PDB file of N, CA, C and O in Angstrom:
ATOM      1  N   UNK A   1      33.822  80.451 188.916  1.00  0.00           N
ATOM      2  CA  UNK A   1      34.887  81.417 188.024  1.00  0.00           C
ATOM      3  C   UNK A   1      34.334  81.159 186.533  1.00  0.00           C
ATOM      4  O   UNK A   1      33.785  80.274 185.878  1.00  0.00           O
ATOM      5  N   UNK A   2      34.915  82.748 186.373  1.00  0.00           N
ATOM      6  CA  UNK A   2      34.595  82.347 184.788  1.00  0.00           C
ATOM      7  C   UNK A   2      35.510  81.685 183.993  1.00  0.00           C
ATOM      8  O   UNK A   2      36.693  81.360 184.088  1.00  0.00           O
ATOM      9  N   UNK A   3      33.984  81.502 182.603  1.00  0.00           N
ATOM     10  CA  UNK A   3      35.191  80.901 181.753  1.00  0.00           C
ATOM     11  C   UNK A   3      36.210  81.802 181.110  1.00  0.00           C
ATOM     12  O   UNK A   3      36.381  83.010 181.273  1.00  0.00           O
ATOM     13  N   UNK A   4      36.919  80.851 180.258  1.00  0.00           N
ATOM     14  CA  UNK A   4      37.612  81.891 179.376  1.00  0.00           C
ATOM     15  C   UNK A   4      36.279  81.587 177.983  1.00  0.00           C
ATOM     16  O   UNK A   4      35.357  80.803 177.758  1.00  0.00           O
ATOM     17  N   UNK A   5      36.969  82.818 177.319  1.00  0.00           N
ATOM     18  CA  UNK A   5      36.240  82.542 175.988  1.00  0.00           C
ATOM     19  C   UNK A   5      36.338  81.434 174.909  1.00  0.00           C
ATOM     20  O   UNK A   5      35.289  81.061 174.383  1.00  0.00           O
ATOM     21  N   UNK A   6      37.524  80.878 174.538  1.00  0.00           N
ATOM     22  CA  UNK A   6      37.211  79.822 173.664  1.00  0.00           C
ATOM     23  C   UNK A   6      36.727  78.089 174.110  1.00  0.00           C
ATOM     24  O   UNK A   6      36.650  77.170 173.295  1.00  0.00           O
ATOM     25  N   UNK A   7      36.397  77.960 175.879  1.00  0.00           N
ATOM     26  CA  UNK A   7      35.552  77.802 176.445  1.00  0.00           C
ATOM     27  C   UNK A   7      34.395  77.923 176.010  1.00  0.00           C
ATOM     28  O   UNK A   7      33.666  77.120 175.428  1.00  0.00           O
ATOM     29  N   UNK A   8      34.229  79.111 176.359  1.00  0.00           N
ATOM     30  CA  UNK A   8      32.626  79.282 176.396  1.00  0.00           C
ATOM     31  C   UNK A   8      32.487  79.354 175.636  1.00  0.00           C
ATOM     32  O   UNK A   8      31.309  79.703 175.718  1.00  0.00           O
ATOM     33  N   UNK A   9      32.805  79.324 174.032  1.00  0.00           N
ATOM     34  CA  UNK A   9      32.235  79.429 172.643  1.00  0.00           C
ATOM     35  C   UNK A   9      32.335  77.560 172.633  1.00  0.00           C
ATOM     36  O   UNK A   9      31.322  77.142 172.071  1.00  0.00           O
ATOM     37  N   UNK A  10      32.966  76.757 172.947  1.00  0.00           N
ATOM     38  CA  UNK A  10      32.903  75.815 172.340  1.00  0.00           C
ATOM     39  C   UNK A  10      31.325  75.001 173.399  1.00  0.00           C
ATOM     40  O   UNK A  10      30.375  74.382 172.918  1.00  0.00           O
ATOM     41  N   UNK A  11      31.552  75.283 174.683  1.00  0.00           N
ATOM     42  CA  UNK A  11      29.684  75.391 175.396  1.00  0.00           C
ATOM     43  C   UNK A  11      27.976  75.794 174.555  1.00  0.00           C
ATOM     44  O   UNK A  11      26.787  75.477 174.562  1.00  0.00           O
ATOM     45  N   UNK A  12      28.786  76.533 174.033  1.00  0.00           N
ATOM     46  CA  UNK A  12      27.420  77.653 173.270  1.00  0.00           C
ATOM     47  C   UNK A  12      27.492  77.041 172.156  1.00  0.00           C
ATOM     48  O   UNK A  12      26.478  77.391 171.553  1.00  0.00           O
ATOM     49  N   UNK A  13      28.379  75.972 171.180  1.00  0.00           N
ATOM     50  CA  UNK A  13      27.942  75.686 170.248  1.00  0.00           C
ATOM     51  C   UNK A  13      27.500  74.129 170.069  1.00  0.00           C
ATOM     52  O   UNK A  13      26.842  73.601 169.172  1.00  0.00           O
ATOM     53  N   UNK A  14      28.334  73.357 171.718  1.00  0.00           N
ATOM     54  CA  UNK A  14      27.741  72.294 171.508  1.00  0.00           C
ATOM     55  C   UNK A  14      26.624  72.528 172.272  1.00  0.00           C
ATOM     56  O   UNK A  14      26.346  71.439 172.774  1.00  0.00           O
ATOM     57  N   UNK A  15      25.560  73.640 172.759  1.00  0.00           N
ATOM     58  CA  UNK A  15      24.668  73.669 172.701  1.00  0.00           C
ATOM     59  C   UNK A  15      23.225  73.844 172.002  1.00  0.00           C
ATOM     60  O   UNK A  15      22.047  74.050 172.294  1.00  0.00           O
ATOM     61  N   UNK A  16      24.207  73.594 170.713  1.00  0.00           N
ATOM     62  CA  UNK A  16      23.081  74.224 169.731  1.00  0.00           C
ATOM     63  C   UNK A  16      22.159  72.329 169.685  1.00  0.00           C
ATOM     64  O   UNK A  16      20.953  72.086 169.627  1.00  0.00           O
ATOM     65  N   UNK A  17      23.280  71.407 169.739  1.00  0.00           N
ATOM     66  CA  UNK A  17      22.075  69.923 169.995  1.00  0.00           C
ATOM     67  C   UNK A  17      21.723  69.636 170.948  1.00  0.00           C
ATOM     68  O   UNK A  17      21.094  68.598 171.156  1.00  0.00           O
ATOM     69  N   UNK A  18      22.086  70.634 171.962  1.00  0.00           N
ATOM     70  CA  UNK A  18      21.449  69.353 173.300  1.00  0.00           C
ATOM     71  C   UNK A  18      19.888  69.702 173.114  1.00  0.00           C
ATOM     72  O   UNK A  18      19.395  70.333 172.180  1.00  0.00           O
ATOM     73  N   UNK A  19      19.102  69.035 174.437  1.00  0.00           N
ATOM     74  CA  UNK A  19      17.740  68.768 174.629  1.00  0.00           C
ATOM     75  C   UNK A  19      17.919  69.615 175.194  1.00  0.00           C
ATOM     76  O   UNK A  19      19.042  69.785 175.668  1.00  0.00           O
ATOM     77  N   UNK A  20      16.577  70.827 175.472  1.00  0.00           N
ATOM     78  CA  UNK A  20      16.627  71.603 176.180  1.00  0.00           C
ATOM     79  C   UNK A  20      15.113  71.366 177.783  1.00  0.00           C
ATOM     80  O   UNK A  20      14.382  72.343 177.620  1.00  0.00           O
ATOM     81  N   UNK A  21      14.931  71.093 178.184  1.00  0.00           N
ATOM     82  CA  UNK A  21      13.823  71.004 179.612  1.00  0.00           C
ATOM     83  C   UNK A  21      13.209  72.497 180.677  1.00  0.00           C
ATOM     84  O   UNK A  21      13.825  73.220 181.459  1.00  0.00           O
ATOM     85  N   UNK A  22      11.959  72.486 180.303  1.00  0.00           N
ATOM     86  CA  UNK A  22      11.866  73.436 181.613  1.00  0.00           C
ATOM     87  C   UNK A  22      12.534  73.323 182.928  1.00  0.00           C
ATOM     88  O   UNK A  22      12.868  72.152 183.111  1.00  0.00           O
ATOM     89  N   UNK A  23      12.824  74.022 183.819  1.00  0.00           N
ATOM     90  CA  UNK A  23      12.723  73.886 185.370  1.00  0.00           C
ATOM     91  C   UNK A  23      12.347  75.193 185.494  1.00  0.00           C
ATOM     92  O   UNK A  23      11.768  75.797 184.592  1.00  0.00           O
ATOM     93  N   UNK A  24      12.761  75.880 187.006  1.00  0.00           N
ATOM     94  CA  UNK A  24      12.831  77.356 187.702  1.00  0.00           C
ATOM     95  C   UNK A  24      12.900  78.060 186.907  1.00  0.00           C
ATOM     96  O   UNK A  24      12.166  78.840 186.300  1.00  0.00           O
ATOM     97  N   UNK A  25      14.414  77.583 186.921  1.00  0.00           N
ATOM     98  CA  UNK A  25      15.832  78.661 186.308  1.00  0.00           C
ATOM     99  C   UNK A  25      15.457  78.706 185.193  1.00  0.00           C
ATOM    100  O   UNK A  25      16.418  79.115 184.542  1.00  0.00           O
ATOM    101  N   UNK A  26      14.535  78.514 184.473  1.00  0.00           N
ATOM    102  CA  UNK A  26      14.792  78.510 182.616  1.00  0.00           C
ATOM    103  C   UNK A  26      14.384  76.933 182.001  1.00  0.00           C
ATOM    104  O   UNK A  26      13.891  75.930 182.518  1.00  0.00           O
ATOM    105  N   UNK A  27      15.004  77.380 180.223  1.00  0.00           N
ATOM    106  CA  UNK A  27      14.827  76.177 179.924  1.00  0.00           C
ATOM    107  C   UNK A  27      16.670  76.141 180.480  1.00  0.00           C
ATOM    108  O   UNK A  27      17.510  77.036 180.394  1.00  0.00           O
ATOM    109  N   UNK A  28      16.794  74.737 181.038  1.00  0.00           N
ATOM    110  CA  UNK A  28      17.972  74.136 180.865  1.00  0.00           C
ATOM    111  C   UNK A  28      18.405  72.604 180.321  1.00  0.00           C
ATOM    112  O   UNK A  28      17.774  71.564 180.507  1.00  0.00           O
ATOM    113  N   UNK A  29      19.936  72.813 179.440  1.00  0.00           N
ATOM    114  CA  UNK A  29      20.145  71.663 178.944  1.00  0.00           C
ATOM    115  C   UNK A  29      21.859  70.755 179.614  1.00  0.00           C
ATOM    116  O   UNK A  29      22.414  71.310 180.562  1.00  0.00           O
ATOM    117  N   UNK A  30      22.388  69.687 179.142  1.00  0.00           N
ATOM    118  CA  UNK A  30      22.873  69.868 179.626  1.00  0.00           C
ATOM    119  C   UNK A  30      24.392  69.155 178.053  1.00  0.00           C
ATOM    120  O   UNK A  30      24.353  68.311 177.158  1.00  0.00           O
ATOM    121  N   UNK A  31      25.675  70.361 178.681  1.00  0.00           N
ATOM    122  CA  UNK A  31      26.450  68.879 177.247  1.00  0.00           C
ATOM    123  C   UNK A  31      28.017  69.259 177.965  1.00  0.00           C
ATOM    124  O   UNK A  31      28.464  70.083 178.762  1.00  0.00           O
ATOM    125  N   UNK A  32      28.562  68.023 177.083  1.00  0.00           N
ATOM    126  CA  UNK A  32      29.669  68.314 177.430  1.00  0.00           C
ATOM    127  C   UNK A  32      31.226  68.622 176.832  1.00  0.00           C
ATOM    128  O   UNK A  32      31.284  68.118 175.710  1.00  0.00           O
ATOM    129  N   UNK A  33      31.739  68.883 176.976  1.00  0.00           N
ATOM    130  CA  UNK A  33      33.520  70.191 177.158  1.00  0.00           C
ATOM    131  C   UNK A  33      34.158  69.127 177.037  1.00  0.00           C
ATOM    132  O   UNK A  33      33.488  68.116 176.824  1.00  0.00           O
ATOM    133  N   UNK A  34      35.553  69.006 177.127  1.00  0.00           N
ATOM    134  CA  UNK A  34      36.441  68.917 177.424  1.00  0.00           C
ATOM    135  C   UNK A  34      36.904  68.477 178.884  1.00  0.00           C
ATOM    136  O   UNK A  34      37.676  69.033 179.665  1.00  0.00           O
ATOM    137  N   UNK A  35      35.968  66.959 179.026  1.00  0.00           N
ATOM    138  CA  UNK A  35      35.371  66.551 179.801  1.00  0.00           C
ATOM    139  C   UNK A  35      34.840  66.856 181.326  1.00  0.00           C
ATOM    140  O   UNK A  35      35.104  66.352 182.418  1.00  0.00           O
ATOM    141  N   UNK A  36      34.231  67.596 181.025  1.00  0.00           N
ATOM    142  CA  UNK A  36      32.793  68.457 182.447  1.00  0.00           C
ATOM    143  C   UNK A  36      31.521  68.415 181.321  1.00  0.00           C
ATOM    144  O   UNK A  36      31.470  68.589 180.103  1.00  0.00           O
ATOM    145  N   UNK A  37      30.879  68.209 181.994  1.00  0.00           N
ATOM    146  CA  UNK A  37      29.520  68.876 181.953  1.00  0.00           C
ATOM    147  C   UNK A  37      28.970  70.135 181.990  1.00  0.00           C
ATOM    148  O   UNK A  37      28.534  70.432 183.102  1.00  0.00           O
ATOM    149  N   UNK A  38      28.836  71.048 181.061  1.00  0.00           N
ATOM    150  CA  UNK A  38      27.984  71.917 181.824  1.00  0.00           C
ATOM    151  C   UNK A  38      26.163  72.166 181.912  1.00  0.00           C
ATOM    152  O   UNK A  38      25.156  71.562 181.543  1.00  0.00           O
ATOM    153  N   UNK A  39      26.388  73.009 182.395  1.00  0.00           N
ATOM    154  CA  UNK A  39      25.173  73.224 183.116  1.00  0.00           C
ATOM    155  C   UNK A  39      24.528  74.937 181.917  1.00  0.00           C
ATOM    156  O   UNK A  39      24.778  76.133 182.070  1.00  0.00           O
ATOM    157  N   UNK A  40      23.808  74.313 181.003  1.00  0.00           N
ATOM    158  CA  UNK A  40      23.303  76.118 180.265  1.00  0.00           C
ATOM    159  C   UNK A  40      21.651  75.874 180.456  1.00  0.00           C
ATOM    160  O   UNK A  40      20.814  74.973 180.510  1.00  0.00           O
ATOM    161  N   UNK A  41      21.854  77.996 180.546  1.00  0.00           N
ATOM    162  CA  UNK A  41      20.087  77.934 181.214  1.00  0.00           C
ATOM    163  C   UNK A  41      19.977  79.360 180.145  1.00  0.00           C
ATOM    164  O   UNK A  41      20.681  80.321 179.838  1.00  0.00           O
ATOM    165  N   UNK A  42      18.619  78.800 179.822  1.00  0.00           N
ATOM    166  CA  UNK A  42      17.911  79.290 178.786  1.00  0.00           C
ATOM    167  C   UNK A  42      16.388  80.513 179.324  1.00  0.00           C
ATOM    168  O   UNK A  42      15.210  80.209 179.137  1.00  0.00           O
ATOM    169  N   UNK A  43      16.712  81.437 179.781  1.00  0.00           N
ATOM    170  CA  UNK A  43      15.401  82.075 179.470  1.00  0.00           C
ATOM    171  C   UNK A  43      14.588  82.767 179.182  1.00  0.00           C
ATOM    172  O   UNK A  43      13.805  82.141 178.467  1.00  0.00           O
ATOM    173  N   UNK A  44      14.185  84.051 179.359  1.00  0.00           N
ATOM    174  CA  UNK A  44      12.766  84.685 178.495  1.00  0.00           C
ATOM    175  C   UNK A  44      13.615  86.124 178.438  1.00  0.00           C
ATOM    176  O   UNK A  44      13.582  86.747 177.376  1.00  0.00           O
ATOM    177  N   UNK A  45      14.475  86.733 179.709  1.00  0.00           N
ATOM    178  CA  UNK A  45      14.806  87.842 180.015  1.00  0.00           C
ATOM    179  C   UNK A  45      16.660  88.256 179.756  1.00  0.00           C
ATOM    180  O   UNK A  45      17.290  89.284 179.507  1.00  0.00           O
ATOM    181  N   UNK A  46      16.989  86.848 179.981  1.00  0.00           N
ATOM    182  CA  UNK A  46      18.807  87.629 179.960  1.00  0.00           C
ATOM    183  C   UNK A  46      19.017  86.308 178.948  1.00  0.00           C
ATOM    184  O   UNK A  46      18.317  85.349 178.623  1.00  0.00           O
ATOM    185  N   UNK A  47      20.684  86.899 178.553  1.00  0.00           N
ATOM    186  CA  UNK A  47      21.032  85.608 177.390  1.00  0.00           C
ATOM    187  C   UNK A  47      21.397  84.130 178.382  1.00  0.00           C
ATOM    188  O   UNK A  47      21.297  83.972 179.599  1.00  0.00           O
ATOM    189  N   UNK A  48      21.839  83.192 177.318  1.00  0.00           N
ATOM    190  CA  UNK A  48      22.180  82.412 177.382  1.00  0.00           C
ATOM    191  C   UNK A  48      23.595  81.844 178.751  1.00  0.00           C
ATOM    192  O   UNK A  48      24.660  82.434 178.929  1.00  0.00           O
ATOM    193  N   UNK A  49      23.478  81.538 178.933  1.00  0.00           N
ATOM    194  CA  UNK A  49      24.340  81.655 180.632  1.00  0.00           C
ATOM    195  C   UNK A  49      24.511  80.122 180.747  1.00  0.00           C
ATOM    196  O   UNK A  49      23.562  79.344 180.837  1.00  0.00           O
ATOM    197  N   UNK A  50      26.166  79.667 180.732  1.00  0.00           N
ATOM    198  CA  UNK A  50      26.606  78.159 181.591  1.00  0.00           C
ATOM    199  C   UNK A  50      26.758  79.103 183.122  1.00  0.00           C
ATOM    200  O   UNK A  50      27.156  80.265 183.200  1.00  0.00           O
ATOM    201  N   UNK A  51      26.288  78.164 184.321  1.00  0.00           N
ATOM    202  CA  UNK A  51      26.644  78.382 185.805  1.00  0.00           C
ATOM    203  C   UNK A  51      26.913  77.375 186.475  1.00  0.00           C
ATOM    204  O   UNK A  51      26.926  77.384 187.706  1.00  0.00           O
ATOM    205  N   UNK A  52      27.226  76.119 185.588  1.00  0.00           N
ATOM    206  CA  UNK A  52      27.867  75.307 186.385  1.00  0.00           C
ATOM    207  C   UNK A  52      28.680  74.383 185.556  1.00  0.00           C
ATOM    208  O   UNK A  52      28.096  74.073 184.518  1.00  0.00           O
ATOM    209  N   UNK A  53      30.147  73.715 185.742  1.00  0.00           N
ATOM    210  CA  UNK A  53      30.029  72.161 185.500  1.00  0.00           C
ATOM    211  C   UNK A  53      31.077  71.450 186.656  1.00  0.00           C
ATOM    212  O   UNK A  53      31.813  71.786 187.584  1.00  0.00           O
ATOM    213  N   UNK A  54      30.526  70.006 185.798  1.00  0.00           N
ATOM    214  CA  UNK A  54      30.608  68.552 186.578  1.00  0.00           C
ATOM    215  C   UNK A  54      31.651  68.103 185.968  1.00  0.00           C
ATOM    216  O   UNK A  54      31.812  67.817 184.782  1.00  0.00           O
ATOM    217  N   UNK A  55      32.297  68.063 186.784  1.00  0.00           N
ATOM    218  CA  UNK A  55      33.712  67.060 185.905  1.00  0.00           C
ATOM    219  C   UNK A  55      34.178  65.518 187.028  1.00  0.00           C
ATOM    220  O   UNK A  55      33.262  64.708 187.168  1.00  0.00           O
ATOM    221  N   UNK A  56      35.499  65.201 187.733  1.00  0.00           N
ATOM    222  CA  UNK A  56      35.422  63.822 187.745  1.00  0.00           C
ATOM    223  C   UNK A  56      35.055  64.131 188.884  1.00  0.00           C
ATOM    224  O   UNK A  56      35.236  65.347 188.830  1.00  0.00           O
ATOM    225  N   UNK A  57      34.555  63.870 190.185  1.00  0.00           N
ATOM    226  CA  UNK A  57      34.157  63.801 191.773  1.00  0.00           C
ATOM    227  C   UNK A  57      34.184  65.068 191.989  1.00  0.00           C
ATOM    228  O   UNK A  57      34.978  65.535 192.805  1.00  0.00           O
ATOM    229  N   UNK A  58      33.347  65.820 191.318  1.00  0.00           N
ATOM    230  CA  UNK A  58      32.785  67.347 191.893  1.00  0.00           C
ATOM    231  C   UNK A  58      32.731  68.538 191.302  1.00  0.00           C
ATOM    232  O   UNK A  58      33.553  68.668 190.395  1.00  0.00           O
ATOM    233  N   UNK A  59      31.789  69.787 191.584  1.00  0.00           N
ATOM    234  CA  UNK A  59      30.899  70.395 190.354  1.00  0.00           C
ATOM    235  C   UNK A  59      31.670  71.537 190.928  1.00  0.00           C
ATOM    236  O   UNK A  59      32.311  71.500 191.979  1.00  0.00           O
ATOM    237  N   UNK A  60      31.562  72.376 190.267  1.00  0.00           N
ATOM    238  CA  UNK A  60      32.004  74.354 190.271  1.00  0.00           C
ATOM    239  C   UNK A  60      31.308  75.054 189.474  1.00  0.00           C
ATOM    240  O   UNK A  60      31.015  74.699 188.332  1.00  0.00           O
ATOM    241  N   UNK A  61      31.043  75.911 189.903  1.00  0.00           N
ATOM    242  CA  UNK A  61      30.313  77.590 189.723  1.00  0.00           C
ATOM    243  C   UNK A  61      31.602  77.470 188.799  1.00  0.00           C
ATOM    244  O   UNK A  61      32.811  77.268 188.914  1.00  0.00           O
ATOM    245  N   UNK A  62      30.338  77.786 187.494  1.00  0.00           N
ATOM    246  CA  UNK A  62      31.273  78.450 186.282  1.00  0.00           C
ATOM    247  C   UNK A  62      30.727  79.558 185.950  1.00  0.00           C
ATOM    248  O   UNK A  62      29.659  79.488 186.557  1.00  0.00           O
ATOM    249  N   UNK A  63      30.728  80.538 185.401  1.00  0.00           N
ATOM    250  CA  UNK A  63      30.124  81.433 184.714  1.00  0.00           C
ATOM    251  C   UNK A  63      30.591  81.895 183.134  1.00  0.00           C
ATOM    252  O   UNK A  63      31.813  81.885 182.982  1.00  0.00           O
ATOM    253  N   UNK A  64      29.588  82.401 181.629  1.00  0.00           N
ATOM    254  CA  UNK A  64      30.320  82.680 181.077  1.00  0.00           C
ATOM    255  C   UNK A  64      28.968  82.852 180.506  1.00  0.00           C
ATOM    256  O   UNK A  64      28.377  81.781 180.647  1.00  0.00           O
ATOM    257  N   UNK A  65      27.981  84.003 179.738  1.00  0.00           N
ATOM    258  CA  UNK A  65      26.806  84.416 178.577  1.00  0.00           C
ATOM    259  C   UNK A  65      27.336  84.127 177.521  1.00  0.00           C
ATOM    260  O   UNK A  65      28.466  84.526 177.239  1.00  0.00           O
ATOM    261  N   UNK A  66      26.565  83.322 176.677  1.00  0.00           N
ATOM    262  CA  UNK A  66      26.422  83.789 175.415  1.00  0.00           C
ATOM    263  C   UNK A  66      26.347  85.019 174.615  1.00  0.00           C
ATOM    264  O   UNK A  66      25.413  85.815 174.723  1.00  0.00           O
ATOM    265  N   UNK A  67      27.311  85.167 173.830  1.00  0.00           N
ATOM    266  CA  UNK A  67      27.091  86.976 173.010  1.00  0.00           C
ATOM    267  C   UNK A  67      25.467  86.646 171.605  1.00  0.00           C
ATOM    268  O   UNK A  67      24.974  85.815 170.841  1.00  0.00           O
ATOM    269  N   UNK A  68      25.336  88.013 172.133  1.00  0.00           N
ATOM    270  CA  UNK A  68      23.919  88.012 171.562  1.00  0.00           C
ATOM    271  C   UNK A  68      23.755  87.345 170.410  1.00  0.00           C
ATOM    272  O   UNK A  68      22.693  86.749 170.226  1.00  0.00           O
ATOM    273  N   UNK A  69      24.929  87.325 169.285  1.00  0.00           N
ATOM    274  CA  UNK A  69      24.485  86.039 168.074  1.00  0.00           C
ATOM    275  C   UNK A  69      24.596  84.437 168.654  1.00  0.00           C
ATOM    276  O   UNK A  69      23.987  83.498 168.140  1.00  0.00           O
ATOM    277  N   UNK A  70      25.420  84.335 169.725  1.00  0.00           N
ATOM    278  CA  UNK A  70      25.279  83.006 169.515  1.00  0.00           C
ATOM    279  C   UNK A  70      23.542  82.997 170.588  1.00  0.00           C
ATOM    280  O   UNK A  70      22.485  82.441 170.288  1.00  0.00           O
ATOM    281  N   UNK A  71      23.762  83.553 171.412  1.00  0.00           N
ATOM    282  CA  UNK A  71      22.473  83.555 172.092  1.00  0.00           C
ATOM    283  C   UNK A  71      21.130  83.874 171.326  1.00  0.00           C
ATOM    284  O   UNK A  71      20.190  84.010 172.109  1.00  0.00           O
ATOM    285  N   UNK A  72      20.707  84.071 169.622  1.00  0.00           N
ATOM    286  CA  UNK A  72      20.400  83.953 168.935  1.00  0.00           C
ATOM    287  C   UNK A  72      20.249  82.602 168.124  1.00  0.00           C
ATOM    288  O   UNK A  72      19.440  82.154 167.312  1.00  0.00           O
ATOM    289  N   UNK A  73      21.426  82.163 168.737  1.00  0.00           N
ATOM    290  CA  UNK A  73      21.227  81.149 167.280  1.00  0.00           C
ATOM    291  C   UNK A  73      20.677  79.463 167.989  1.00  0.00           C
ATOM    292  O   UNK A  73      20.257  78.465 167.403  1.00  0.00           O
ATOM    293  N   UNK A  74      20.944  79.766 169.640  1.00  0.00           N
ATOM    294  CA  UNK A  74      20.882  78.255 170.374  1.00  0.00           C
ATOM    295  C   UNK A  74      19.263  79.052 170.375  1.00  0.00           C
ATOM    296  O   UNK A  74      18.464  78.145 170.612  1.00  0.00           O
ATOM    297  N   UNK A  75      18.704  80.023 170.249  1.00  0.00           N
ATOM    298  CA  UNK A  75      17.126  80.116 170.971  1.00  0.00           C
ATOM    299  C   UNK A  75      16.043  79.830 169.574  1.00  0.00           C
ATOM    300  O   UNK A  75      14.927  79.321 169.469  1.00  0.00           O
ATOM    301  N   UNK A  76      16.891  80.365 168.729  1.00  0.00           N
ATOM    302  CA  UNK A  76      16.491  79.221 167.174  1.00  0.00           C
ATOM    303  C   UNK A  76      16.671  77.962 166.992  1.00  0.00           C
ATOM    304  O   UNK A  76      16.129  77.473 166.001  1.00  0.00           O
ATOM    305  N   UNK A  77      17.359  77.205 167.757  1.00  0.00           N
ATOM    306  CA  UNK A  77      17.659  75.616 167.653  1.00  0.00           C
ATOM    307  C   UNK A  77      16.917  75.150 168.639  1.00  0.00           C
ATOM    308  O   UNK A  77      16.344  74.077 168.449  1.00  0.00           O
ATOM    309  N   UNK A  78      16.793  75.683 169.622  1.00  0.00           N
ATOM    310  CA  UNK A  78      15.453  75.019 170.618  1.00  0.00           C
ATOM    311  C   UNK A  78      14.263  75.382 169.832  1.00  0.00           C
ATOM    312  O   UNK A  78      13.459  74.491 169.558  1.00  0.00           O
ATOM    313  N   UNK A  79      14.062  76.577 169.443  1.00  0.00           N
ATOM    314  CA  UNK A  79      12.436  76.829 168.955  1.00  0.00           C
ATOM    315  C   UNK A  79      12.264  75.770 167.510  1.00  0.00           C
ATOM    316  O   UNK A  79      11.215  76.129 166.975  1.00  0.00           O
ATOM    317  N   UNK A  80      12.857  74.687 166.744  1.00  0.00           N
ATOM    318  CA  UNK A  80      13.043  74.495 165.522  1.00  0.00           C
ATOM    319  C   UNK A  80      14.465  72.835 165.639  1.00  0.00           C
ATOM    320  O   UNK A  80      15.299  72.627 164.758  1.00  0.00           O
ATOM    321  N   UNK A  81      14.310  71.951 166.951  1.00  0.00           N
ATOM    322  CA  UNK A  81      14.922  71.020 166.469  1.00  0.00           C
ATOM    323  C   UNK A  81      14.792  70.433 166.068  1.00  0.00           C
ATOM    324  O   UNK A  81      13.637  70.303 165.663  1.00  0.00           O
ATOM    325  N   UNK A  82      15.995  69.191 165.636  1.00  0.00           N
ATOM    326  CA  UNK A  82      16.059  68.468 164.033  1.00  0.00           C
ATOM    327  C   UNK A  82      15.217  67.478 164.359  1.00  0.00           C
ATOM    328  O   UNK A  82      14.908  66.630 163.522  1.00  0.00           O
TER     329      UNK A  82
END
């Protein structure tokens, strides 16, 4: 399922404050938006994306890529945590 743009924007905005951890997928973090927990993945070669969300009772594959501006902001936030 492809996320609608307003939801994707909320996910990547929330990701600016998330903690990211190294995994075999790249850096991953989780954010809560509108009743779902979204996984955000940041790799070295691709723009940040979300690929799955979990809600009440189940998880589903979702997909949205960050815009170039969102990707740059997210990488800066990861490199310079508060």
